C-alpha positions, 0 to 999 in steps of 0.5 A: 524490568526488561533488559534494555541494552539490546533495545537501545542498540537496535533503536540507535542503529535504526535511527542512525541508518535512517539519518545516514540515508539522508546525509552525506558520507562525510557527515555520516562518517563524523557521526560514527567517529563521535559515537565511537569516541563517546562509547570508548570513554563511557566504557572506560569509565564504567570499567573503573579506568577513568574513575569509580562510577556511582550506582545510578551510572552503573545501572544506566551506563551500559544502556548509554554505551549500547546506544552509542554502539548502535549509532556507530554500527548504523552510521558505519554500515549506512555510510559504506553503502551510501559511498557506493551509491554516490560513486563518481562514475555512476553519478556522472552518468545520472547527471548527464541523463546518459543513454546506457546499456545496462546489465542487471539482476532483478531483486524483486518481481516486476509490479505495475505502477500507476502511470498516465491514464490512457497510456501504456501501463508501466512496470517498476522493477527493483534491480542491481546494476552489474555493468553499465556501458555509456554512450562513449563505450566506457564501462562502469561496474557495480553492483549498485541498486537501481529502479527500472521503469519499463513499458514493454510487457516482456518484463512482466514474467521475469523472476527475481535473480534473473540476469538481463540486459536492456538499453535505456536512459538514466535519471536521478532517483528521489533520494532517501534510500540506496537507489543510485539511478532510475533506468527508463526503457521502452525496450524488451529485456535480453535474457542473460541467465536464469533465476535460481531454483527457489525462485523458479519453484516459487514462480511455479507455485504462485502461478498455480495459485493464480490458476486455482483462483481464476474460477472464483469471483473477482473480489475474493479471487483477487484477494486470496493470492494477496493474503497468501503470497502477497500477489496483488496483481488481480486485486480489485481497486475498490477492494484495495481502497476498502482495506486501506480505509479500514486499516486492513492493508497489512493483510494484502502483504506478506508479514510476520503474521502470515509466517506465524500462521503457517508455522503455527499450524505446523506446530499444532499438527506436530503437537497433535501427532505427539511429536517430540520437541526436536521433531516439531522444531525441525518441521517448523523450520522446514515450513518456514523455509518452504513458506519463504520460498513460496512468497519469494526470498526477497529482503522484505520476506526475510524481514517478515520471516524474522519478525514472525519467527520471533513472535511465534517463539514469544507466544510459544514460550509465554515470556515477553521479556526474553523475546524483547532482546530477541526482537532487538537483535533481529532489528539490529541485524536486519538494519546493518545487513540492509540499511535501506530497511531503516526507511521502509514503512513495511519494516516499521510496521512489522517491528511495531506490530511484533513489539505490540504483540510481545509487550502489550498483548500478553498483559491485556490478555491476562487482564481480560482473563482476570475479568472473566473473559474466556481465554480464546476471546481474550486472545482474539481481543488483545492481539489486534488491539495491541498491534493496531495501537503499536502501528497507529503512529506509523499509519497516521504519519503515512496516511494523515488519518486515524482510523476509528474502525481499524480495531473492530475491523481487524478483530472481525477479520481475525477468524478468517485470516488463518483458514484463508492463509493455510488453505491458500498455501495448501492450494499453491503447494498442491497446484503443480500435481493436482490442479483440481484439488488446488481449485477445491482448496481455493474455493474453500479458502474463498469463503473466509476471503469473502468475509474479509471483503465484506468486513472491509466494504462495510467498514469503509462505508461507515460515516466518520470511520477515518478522522483527519490527522497531521501527517509526516513525522510530526503526526506520527510523534503526536499520535505516539505521545497520545497513545503513551499518555492513554496507556499510562492513564489506564493504569489508574482506576480514576483515569480509566473511569474518566476516559470511559465517561468521556468516550460514552459522552462523545458517542451519545452526543454524536449518535443523535446528530448522525440520526437527525442530520442526513450527512452526505449526500444531502437530501434532495441533491440535484448535482454534484461535482466530484473532487477528482483532481485536474479533471471533471466528473459531474453526477446528476440524480435520476432516481434512487441509486441511479444517476447520470455521470458526465465525464470521469476525471483522470483516475478511476479511484476518484470518481468511484469513491464519489459514486459510492458515497452518493450510493449510485448503483446504476448509471443509465447514461454516461456522457463523455464530453471529450476524450482527453485523459483528464475526462476519460482516464477514470472511466473504469471507476464508473463501471466498477460494480455498476450497470451502465446503460449507454455511453455517448460522446462527440462524433470525432475521435481525438485524441485516438487513445482516449477514444479507444479507451472509452470504446474498450471500457464500454465493450467490456461492460456491454454498454453501447457507445453512440456519437451525438451532436448539437441538438441531441436531447435525453430525458429521465426523471428530473434530468433533461440533457440538451447538447448545445454545442459545438455546432460543427467540428473544428478539427484542422482549425488553427485554434488552440485545441484546449480552447472552447471559445470558438466552438460555442454559440454566442449566448454560451460563450465564456469570458476569459481563457478556454476551459476545454477542447474546442471539439468538446460536447457541451450540455445544457442541464436543467436539474430542477424547477429553479436550478439550471446548470450549463456545462461549458467545460 
């Protein structure tokens, strides 16, 4: 039986820190005091001071003491950080939403976030606030953690560790972490200091990798920097969605597996060169430090390095029991050093994946070997299955889905991840001194990256690949209970046979249904209104793989997913009824991987930024844009489009711009409140011999 004292300490510290992030300082302090008192009493009893303990108490008593000490340490560390976060001077500025001048230090790379469609892109920057100057000139010193929401593009090239000054307005954060304030600013930053040399070196190497990937196709060229250094700035949205649907999102972020791959490659080279243990260990440490510098020495990367180093040590030693205390010690140290990690999903996934690698994968690998499976294949099967089973509850709680294709998709991805990562790292290192050689290595690395893109695309297209599941903590605990029950059941031969029979019965029962039922879309479909949220997107089939699209909704992902499910590969006509964001914000989703023949819309450009967005997207795709008015007609296949209104533009009228009642001819006038702008292009759409759809929105 493995020693569970450190494991109890780690889990207790983790849960106490997570609770402390959501509780007040007073409650957290009382939790620490109670845990300290109970730990002291339990320790005195186990030492014989308060009576002689029994054998069972001695066996499990120290585990209980370790749990209480974990609660004490986690609550104390988190309470101290929460007290700094909730300090009165900063809280007063946040409550007043005061305009301030902030001196801050970047903690991570600025990354774009999804904002309002048609508006300037927004950057999210994690910072430490060093000094705040309020509107009355009063100064508040830090450091406290904060987020910056910036719209000026001058923030994008900044590096972690740089000190800058900016003006903006403070607001309250969402809570649940150590963020004390959110600074919203439209001003460019004023540089006050340079980043450290490791950050500058990482910036040079990361930029070199991006340049080496520029000649590659968009899909593998955008994926490769994400595989190597976690840079997803060029990752195509459709590739990101495919990876999310197939449970492969962890490949786009730096994790312990990346560290293990890089350091493992160095270890193999050292053994091939017959280097001694000390030389091999030194090379591995240097490779680990270099990789951390390359991918940014941020807290998340340090976490990944710790998890990867533990996993690599466990695989090298082949002793999972000794690795479990090491994992527990690493988790405890990381949580006490940065209590914010307790609520970080990435931290939970890293710990679960490493735990699955240590506790489940070796036993599964050995069981497969005993059944005649070759050693390499047994390793390839056991590792992704164990990692997916361990991470499944966390993923289910976050996404409210259970992926049935995650294990086979990750299994197919295993052969491609290591060569893509190693070749990508070599390309980044070589880029400053030999750009041509870096481009060649990036081209070599693009082939395994293409394989990963193909696996994700085919996996995302499989029917019933993701099943709905309860989300949140309840869903995670439910799937964890189901997983534990299955693991215990598999220990018994009869239970294994029963589970196998049930699985085969489900497959044999579902396959004929899938073969007989056409599924989605149904045969002979004539019109589909895509679920794009607050907005419109209507699809009208013209032929096999071809359809007319009317509006695109507010976000690209919604209409793109709808068109992909409908298997629409070509859009001969894209109709824009009007230029508000709930109808044109998702325009980029229509153009993703599809040829658009032409774009038509109203003859006026209101609002201007929406019209400019349509023109820019059409120009990039090479599609002509034409204004149409009432009486315009377009025919193709069974689709016959007729523009029935408005009969005249109503700009300058006193009517509500979101009211459509005044612009319709009397036969088309709707009853009740308006459904769209007064100047919207209105269509009559016959879609079949007995179906007639009139577009009045």
